[in-house]
C-alpha positions, -999 to 999 in steps of 0.1 A, spaced: -537 344 -582 -506 332 -565 -513 324 -528 -488 334 -502 -460 309 -498 -436 303 -469 -410 291 -494 -377 308 -490 -367 319 -526 -330 320 -534 -328 303 -568 -351 312 -597 -353 289 -627 -360 302 -662 -380 281 -687 -386 290 -723 -378 288 -760 -344 273 -767 -344 288 -802 -353 324 -793 -332 350 -810 -316 381 -795 -342 403 -812 -372 383 -800 -391 400 -772 -391 369 -749 -353 367 -752 -351 404 -742 -375 400 -714 -356 370 -700 -323 389 -702 -337 419 -684 -355 399 -658 -324 378 -650 -303 410 -648 -327 426 -623 -330 394 -602 -292 390 -601 -288 427 -590 -312 418 -561 -292 387 -550 -311 359 -566 -293 330 -582 -304 323 -618 -310 286 -628 -317 273 -663 -313 242 -685 -280 252 -701 -294 257 -736 -297 286 -760 -325 311 -765 -343 321 -733 -318 300 -712 -288 317 -726 -305 351 -722 -311 343 -685 -274 335 -681 -262 366 -699 -285 388 -680 -275 374 -647 -238 378 -654 -245 414 -665 -262 419 -632 -232 406 -613 -250 374 -602 -244 337 -601 -258 311 -626 -264 274 -620 -274 252 -649 -286 216 -653 -277 198 -685 -277 164 -701 -244 147 -704 -234 159 -739 -224 124 -748 -259 111 -740 -281 138 -755 -309 125 -777 -317 133 -813 -334 167 -819 -324 179 -784 -317 216 -784 -311 222 -747 -273 226 -748 -253 257 -755 -215 259 -751 -215 296 -742 -241 291 -715 -220 263 -700 -188 283 -701 -204 312 -683 -222 292 -656 -208 291 -620 -221 256 -615 -229 229 -639 -249 198 -630 -249 169 -655 -277 144 -656 -281 111 -675 -314 118 -694 -342 144 -699 -364 133 -671 -335 135 -647 -326 169 -660 -361 182 -655 -363 167 -620 -331 183 -610 -342 217 -623 -374 215 -602 -354 203 -572 -330 232 -574 -355 260 -583 -373 278 -555 -395 297 -581 -400 293 -618 -404 319 -646 -420 307 -678 -415 325 -711 -428 317 -745 -417 282 -755 -425 249 -771 -431 213 -761 -401 212 -738 -414 243 -719 -448 226 -717 -433 195 -701 -415 217 -676 -447 237 -667 -468 205 -662 -444 188 -637 -435 221 -619 -472 229 -614 -479 194 -600 -450 195 -576 -460 229 -564 -494 215 -555 -478 188 -534 -459 215 -515 -488 239 -511 -481 263 -483 -444 262 -491 -450 260 -528 -427 272 -555 -443 300 -574 -449 297 -612 -446 331 -628 -458 333 -664 -442 362 -683 -462 381 -709 -499 388 -717 -498 363 -745 -495 335 -720 -526 347 -701 -551 332 -725 -532 299 -727 -531 295 -689 -567 305 -685 -577 280 -712 -557 252 -694 -575 260 -661 -609 260 -678 -605 229 -700 -587 207 -676 -609 218 -647 -580 228 -623 -590 225 -586 -589 255 -562 -553 248 -550 -540 245 -585 -554 279 -593 -534 295 -564 -499 284 -576 -492 309 -604 -490 346 -613 -489 363 -647 -466 393 -650 -457 418 -677 -424 433 -666 -392 423 -648 -402 446 -620 -434 426 -615 -414 394 -613 -392 409 -586 -421 422 -566 -439 388 -568 -407 370 -556 -401 394 -527 -438 394 -516 -440 356 -522 -476 361 -534 -496 376 -562 -512 411 -562 -547 400 -572 -546 414 -608 -547 380 -624 -578 371 -604 -595 403 -616 -584 395 -652 -599 360 -649 -632 374 -638 -633 398 -667 -625 370 -691 -654 349 -677 -678 379 -680 -667 384 -716 -674 348 -724 -708 351 -707 -719 380 -729 -702 367 -760 
């Protein structure tokens, strides 16, 4: 369960699948979440790519909000890099260019006051790992990690179990199912306890399996 944080949350970063299509549920969820957050005064941040990132930008603009993106210098982007989308860049209110992927990731984490994670691939995994570690360093004023969707619950629980996360690391995240739950978590700056209860149920199921 996400422990109460003293962090003032203004900018919310979106992480997820750069190749998500408009008909994919995680694209739709990202769009609706960004729209709701923008309507409530939050600035949406993303990596300037397509898929979930573009959905976040489009949703935020539909909600009348501002968007800040962090991108690699297009002239320096590596082979097989999918994190750049021209439409996203054109719509953004602020564009920050970085020299390489680690610098881009570092800047996203520096700018974001909270992070919403949608279904994604290796890039999303790299973002989650560093974000989680940095939040631990800032515990008490930590940046919340919000995982969107029940399909991520099992993955997160397995990570915590297999990698033996310590007590602080288990208090840095929340799992939500709706945009409204994202908004509530951000406003409360803590979890509601439902994830802790779910984790207990999972352990009991494994015990009797």
